[in-house]
C-alpha positions as CSV (number, residue, x, y, z in Angstrom):
1,M,-231.3,3.2,-93.3
2,S,-234.4,5.2,-94.3
3,L,-236.9,6.8,-92.2
4,P,-239.7,4.5,-93.6
5,R,-238.9,1.5,-91.5
6,L,-239.3,3.6,-88.0
7,A,-243.1,2.2,-89.2
8,L,-242.3,-1.0,-87.2
9,L,-242.2,0.9,-84.5
10,A,-245.7,1.8,-84.3
11,T,-246.7,-2.0,-84.1
12,V,-245.9,-1.9,-80.0
13,A,-248.9,-1.8,-79.1
14,A,-250.9,-5.2,-79.4
15,P,-253.5,-7.1,-77.3
16,F,-252.2,-10.9,-76.8
17,L,-254.2,-14.0,-78.4
18,Q,-256.8,-15.7,-76.7
19,G,-255.1,-17.7,-74.3
20,Q,-252.4,-15.5,-73.1
21,A,-253.7,-14.9,-69.8
22,S,-250.1,-14.5,-67.9
23,A,-250.7,-10.8,-69.8
24,A,-252.7,-8.0,-69.0
25,P,-255.0,-6.7,-72.0
26,L,-253.2,-3.8,-74.0
27,L,-254.9,-0.8,-74.1
28,P,-255.5,1.4,-77.1
29,H,-254.0,4.4,-77.2
30,R,-252.6,7.5,-78.7
31,A,-248.4,8.3,-77.7
32,V,-246.7,11.5,-79.0
33,Y,-243.0,11.8,-78.6
34,D,-240.8,14.8,-79.5
35,L,-237.6,13.6,-81.7
36,G,-233.8,14.6,-81.2
37,L,-230.9,13.9,-82.6
38,D,-228.7,11.8,-79.9
39,D,-225.7,11.3,-81.8
40,A,-224.3,11.4,-85.6
41,T,-220.9,10.7,-87.1
42,D,-219.2,12.8,-89.4
43,S,-219.9,10.5,-92.6
44,S,-223.8,11.3,-91.9
45,G,-223.0,14.8,-92.5
46,I,-226.3,15.6,-90.2
47,T,-225.9,18.2,-88.1
48,G,-229.1,18.8,-86.5
49,L,-232.4,17.1,-86.4
50,S,-235.9,17.8,-84.4
51,G,-239.2,15.9,-84.9
52,R,-242.3,14.9,-83.7
53,M,-244.0,11.8,-83.8
54,V,-247.6,10.5,-83.0
55,Y,-248.5,7.0,-83.2
56,E,-252.3,5.5,-82.3
57,F,-253.6,2.2,-82.0
58,N,-256.6,0.6,-82.2
59,G,-258.7,-2.7,-82.4
60,S,-258.3,-6.2,-80.5
61,G,-257.9,-9.8,-81.1
62,C,-261.6,-9.9,-82.7
63,E,-261.7,-7.1,-84.7
64,G,-258.3,-6.8,-86.1
65,Y,-255.6,-3.7,-85.3
66,T,-255.3,-0.7,-87.1
67,V,-252.2,1.4,-86.5
68,T,-251.9,4.9,-87.7
69,F,-248.3,6.9,-87.4
70,R,-247.1,10.2,-88.6
71,F,-243.0,11.0,-88.3
72,V,-242.0,14.6,-88.9
73,T,-238.5,15.7,-89.3
74,Q,-236.5,18.3,-89.7
75,I,-232.7,17.4,-90.6
76,E,-230.2,20.0,-90.9
77,A,-227.2,18.5,-92.7
78,N,-224.7,20.2,-95.6
79,E,-225.8,23.3,-94.5
80,T,-229.0,22.6,-95.6
81,T,-232.7,21.8,-93.8
82,R,-234.6,19.2,-95.5
83,L,-238.4,18.3,-94.0
84,T,-239.4,15.0,-93.8
85,D,-242.8,13.3,-93.1
86,Q,-244.1,10.0,-93.0
87,Q,-247.4,9.1,-92.6
88,T,-248.3,5.2,-92.5
89,T,-251.3,3.4,-91.5
90,T,-251.5,-0.5,-91.1
91,F,-253.8,-3.5,-90.2
92,E,-253.7,-6.8,-88.9
93,A,-256.0,-9.4,-88.7
94,G,-256.5,-10.6,-85.3
95,D,-254.9,-13.8,-85.4
96,G,-251.6,-12.9,-87.5
97,S,-252.9,-14.1,-90.6
98,E,-253.4,-10.9,-92.8
99,F,-251.7,-7.6,-93.3
100,S,-251.9,-4.5,-95.3
101,F,-250.2,-1.4,-94.8
102,V,-250.4,2.2,-97.0
103,T,-247.2,4.9,-96.7
104,R,-246.9,8.1,-97.9
105,S,-243.3,9.6,-97.5
106,F,-242.9,13.5,-98.4
107,I,-239.8,15.9,-98.6
108,D,-240.2,19.6,-98.0
109,R,-244.3,19.0,-98.2
110,N,-244.0,17.4,-101.5
111,L,-244.6,13.9,-102.1
112,D,-241.7,11.8,-102.5
113,K,-243.1,7.6,-102.1
114,E,-246.1,6.1,-102.2
115,S,-246.2,2.5,-100.9
116,R,-249.4,0.2,-100.4
117,G,-249.3,-3.8,-100.4
118,S,-250.9,-6.5,-98.3
119,A,-249.4,-9.7,-97.6
120,Q,-250.7,-13.2,-96.4
121,M,-249.5,-16.2,-94.1
122,T,-249.8,-19.3,-95.8
123,G,-248.8,-23.0,-94.4
124,D,-245.0,-22.7,-95.2
125,G,-244.4,-19.0,-96.2
126,T,-245.6,-15.2,-96.7
127,E,-247.3,-14.5,-99.8
128,V,-246.7,-10.7,-100.6
129,S,-249.0,-8.2,-103.2
130,I,-248.0,-4.8,-103.5
131,E,-249.8,-2.6,-105.6
132,M,-247.9,0.8,-105.3
133,P,-245.1,2.4,-106.5
134,E,-245.7,-0.5,-109.1
135,P,-247.1,-4.2,-109.1
136,Q,-245.2,-6.9,-107.9
137,E,-245.7,-10.5,-106.0
138,H,-243.5,-11.8,-104.0
139,A,-243.0,-15.2,-102.1
140,L,-241.1,-15.0,-98.8
141,E,-240.1,-17.2,-96.3
142,K,-242.3,-17.8,-93.3
143,S,-242.4,-15.0,-90.6
144,Q,-245.0,-13.2,-88.9
145,F,-246.3,-9.3,-88.7
146,P,-245.6,-6.4,-86.5
147,T,-248.3,-6.9,-84.0
148,H,-247.5,-10.5,-83.4
149,H,-244.0,-10.0,-83.1
150,L,-244.5,-7.7,-80.4
151,I,-247.2,-9.7,-79.2
152,E,-244.1,-12.7,-79.0
153,V,-241.9,-10.1,-77.4
154,L,-243.9,-9.7,-74.7
155,E,-245.1,-13.2,-74.0
156,K,-240.9,-13.9,-74.1
157,A,-240.3,-11.1,-71.4
158,N,-243.5,-12.2,-69.2
159,A,-241.7,-15.7,-69.5
160,G,-238.9,-14.2,-68.2
161,E,-236.9,-14.7,-71.5
162,N,-234.1,-12.7,-72.1
163,F,-232.9,-13.1,-75.8
164,Y,-234.4,-14.6,-78.8
165,E,-234.3,-14.3,-82.6
166,T,-236.9,-14.5,-84.9
167,T,-238.0,-13.3,-88.6
168,I,-241.0,-10.4,-89.4
169,Y,-242.7,-8.8,-92.5
170,D,-243.1,-5.3,-92.1
171,G,-244.0,-3.9,-95.5
172,S,-241.4,-1.1,-95.4
173,E,-238.7,-0.3,-98.2
174,D,-239.8,-1.8,-101.2
175,G,-242.1,-4.5,-99.1
176,D,-240.0,-7.2,-100.6
177,K,-238.1,-8.7,-98.2
178,L,-237.8,-10.3,-94.4
179,M,-236.0,-9.2,-91.4
180,T,-234.5,-10.8,-88.8
181,T,-234.8,-9.9,-85.1
182,T,-232.4,-9.9,-82.3
183,V,-234.3,-9.1,-79.0
184,I,-232.8,-8.5,-75.6
185,L,-235.1,-8.0,-72.6
186,G,-234.5,-6.3,-69.4
187,Q,-235.2,-7.1,-65.8
188,K,-238.6,-5.5,-65.4
189,T,-238.8,-2.3,-63.4
190,G,-240.6,0.8,-62.1
191,L,-240.2,4.4,-62.4
192,E,-237.3,6.2,-61.0
193,E,-237.2,9.6,-58.9
194,G,-236.8,12.6,-61.7
195,D,-237.6,10.7,-64.7
196,T,-237.8,13.2,-67.6
197,E,-241.2,11.2,-68.4
198,S,-243.0,10.9,-65.3
199,D,-245.7,13.2,-65.9
200,A,-246.4,12.0,-69.8
201,V,-246.9,8.2,-68.2
202,E,-248.6,9.8,-64.9
203,A,-251.7,7.4,-65.5
204,I,-249.8,4.6,-65.5
205,A,-247.1,5.7,-62.9
206,S,-247.2,2.6,-60.9
207,E,-246.8,0.3,-63.8
208,E,-244.0,-1.5,-64.3
209,F,-242.1,-1.9,-67.7
210,W,-239.0,-3.5,-69.6
211,P,-235.9,-2.3,-71.2
212,V,-236.2,-3.7,-74.5
213,D,-233.3,-3.5,-77.5
214,I,-234.7,-4.9,-81.0
215,A,-231.8,-5.2,-83.6
216,Y,-232.8,-5.8,-87.4
217,F,-230.8,-7.8,-90.0
218,D,-231.5,-8.2,-93.4
219,L,-231.8,-11.3,-95.4
220,T,-230.7,-10.2,-98.5
221,D,-227.7,-8.7,-97.1
222,I,-224.6,-11.2,-98.7
223,S,-221.7,-9.1,-97.4
224,G,-221.4,-11.5,-94.6
225,E,-221.5,-8.3,-92.0
226,E,-223.4,-9.2,-88.9
227,T,-223.9,-5.4,-88.6
228,P,-227.8,-4.8,-87.9
229,T,-229.7,-2.5,-90.1
230,Y,-231.3,-0.6,-87.3
231,R,-231.8,-1.0,-83.8
232,I,-234.5,-0.1,-81.3
233,S,-234.2,0.2,-77.8
234,M,-237.2,1.0,-75.7
235,K,-238.9,0.8,-72.1
236,L,-241.8,-1.5,-72.7
237,Y,-245.2,-1.7,-70.4
238,D,-247.6,-4.7,-70.3
239,N,-250.4,-2.2,-71.6
240,G,-248.4,-1.5,-74.7
241,V,-247.1,2.3,-74.2
242,T,-243.6,2.7,-75.2
243,R,-241.3,5.7,-74.1
244,D,-237.7,6.7,-73.5
245,L,-237.1,5.5,-77.5
246,T,-233.5,5.2,-79.2
247,M,-233.7,4.6,-82.7
248,D,-230.1,3.7,-84.1
249,Y,-229.3,3.7,-87.5
250,G,-225.3,3.2,-87.0
251,D,-224.1,6.7,-89.1
252,F,-226.8,8.3,-86.7
253,A,-229.2,7.8,-84.1
254,I,-232.7,9.7,-82.7
255,T,-234.1,9.8,-79.2
256,G,-237.9,9.8,-79.0
257,R,-239.4,11.5,-75.3
258,L,-243.1,10.6,-74.6
259,V,-244.8,14.2,-73.9
260,D,-248.3,12.9,-73.9
261,L,-250.1,10.1,-73.6
262,E,-253.7,9.1,-74.2
263,L,-255.3,5.9,-72.6
264,F,-258.5,5.4,-74.8
265,D,-261.2,2.5,-73.5
266,E,-260.4,-1.2,-73.3
267,P,-261.7,-3.6,-76.2
268,G,-264.9,-5.3,-75.3
269,D,-265.4,-9.0,-75.1
270,C,-265.1,-11.0,-78.3
271,A,-268.7,-12.7,-77.4
272,E,-269.7,-9.0,-76.8
């Protein structure tokens, strides 16, 4: 599993669609996470990892949602050190009908890959148009884009559901396929004394959150194995903030600890 799929994590902040009044509006915000190595198998060759992730969400269901995301890691493996830097910007229409993305990946400060494309939901499918690294067109099954995937996660959580499955298109990797996700939702709870992220979430310390685990499966995998491509666990707030992250790729896992949180102004009413 390559690091570009971590762009999906950046979509966790997204306001609810009109009519879903049971959930509180989600706030545009900027979150900074310190990254570290949680675990690694001998076969991965990884002996150390550190880095930082910066995620910024803006927009609303009226004007659409914009996410900017940067994920920088220094990886120690096989007696070498490699610096990776992924920079992603996405836009998703407020009604979930359109999605566009630009991702630039650097290794040791040299551009390694640039991806650019867009997708639209049609009546019975997901129409994808890739501009870079080379022009491509793909007709995929009906799915949903990242913001509305997380809208659904929070809707299910607020309804008291604990498990469900769906599909998603996020434009990562080569942008030519969907992923199936299975979502496990824990019971809503509050901040405990001694929590290592308590200082960072001081502004929302009184709010409760859900433990969430999302596993992603490659729909094009014909091996018959039921092992997820990767999985993400987190604590998810109603306002879109996430913390206490674990990103598990099988051979290795990365932790993300929230160290800084800036809440922006709430989006205005659509009629304004």
